[in-house]
N, C-alpha and C positions, 0 to 999 in steps of 0.2 A: 676398248678403253676400260670397261668394267673389270676385265681380267687384270689389267695393270693397276687397278685400284684395290681390289681385295688382296692380291698377293703381297704387296708391300706392307699392308696393315699387319699381316702375320710375320713377315720377314723381319720387321723392325723389332720383334720381341724374341727372336731366336738367338741362340748362342752361335759363335763363329763356326762351329763344326756341324751346324744343323742347316737343313734346307727344307723346302716344302714340296709336296707332290699333290697337285689338285686332283681330287677324286671326282668331283661333280661341280658344274657351274650351270645355273639356271638364270636366264635373262628375260626381263619383261620390258618391252618398248612401250612407253606410255604416250608419247607425242613426238611429232617431228622436231628435229633440231634445226635451228636457223644458223646461218653463219655468225660467228662470234665466239666469245669465251665459253668454254664448257668446264665446269668445276666438278671434280670427282672427290667423294668422301667414302672411305672404307673403314670398317671396324670389325673387331673380333666380337662375335655375339657370345660365344661360349667355347672354352677349351677344356678338354678332359684328357689328360695324358698326351698321346700323340695325335689325337683328333681335334680339329678346330672347325668351328662353324662360323662363317664369315658373311658379311653383307656389305653392299655398296650402293651408291646412288650417283647419278650424273644429273647436274642441274645447269640450266642456262644462266646467263648473266643476271637475269631478273629473279632467279631463285626457283623457277618452276622446274620440278623434277621431270626429266625426259626419259630416264631409264633406271631400272633397279636390277640388282643381281643378288643371288645367294650362292654360297659355295661351301663345299666341304673339302678340307685339306688334311693331309697326314704329314706330320713332322717326321723327317727322315734324316739320316746322317749325310754329310756331304759325300762320303765314300759311296753310299747307296745311290745317290743322285748321279755320280760319275759313272758307275757301272751300269746304270739303266740307259745311258745315252748311246 
């Protein structure tokens, strides 16, 4: 779920001919999750050229943070993404 939170934060800022390649993802699980709604929030911490540093958090319906993540991604062209698959 955290991967699906940090990725769209960056993707929303890219041009149509750009994509992202995740270079690293680090997750910290802080507490158990209970059945119910889980809310994810992701953001770009810093971007310099083709490198982006991202973070995200998952919270339960009461607002308690249950997990966090940091990620580093590289912005690549869609053609590079297709040829890597």
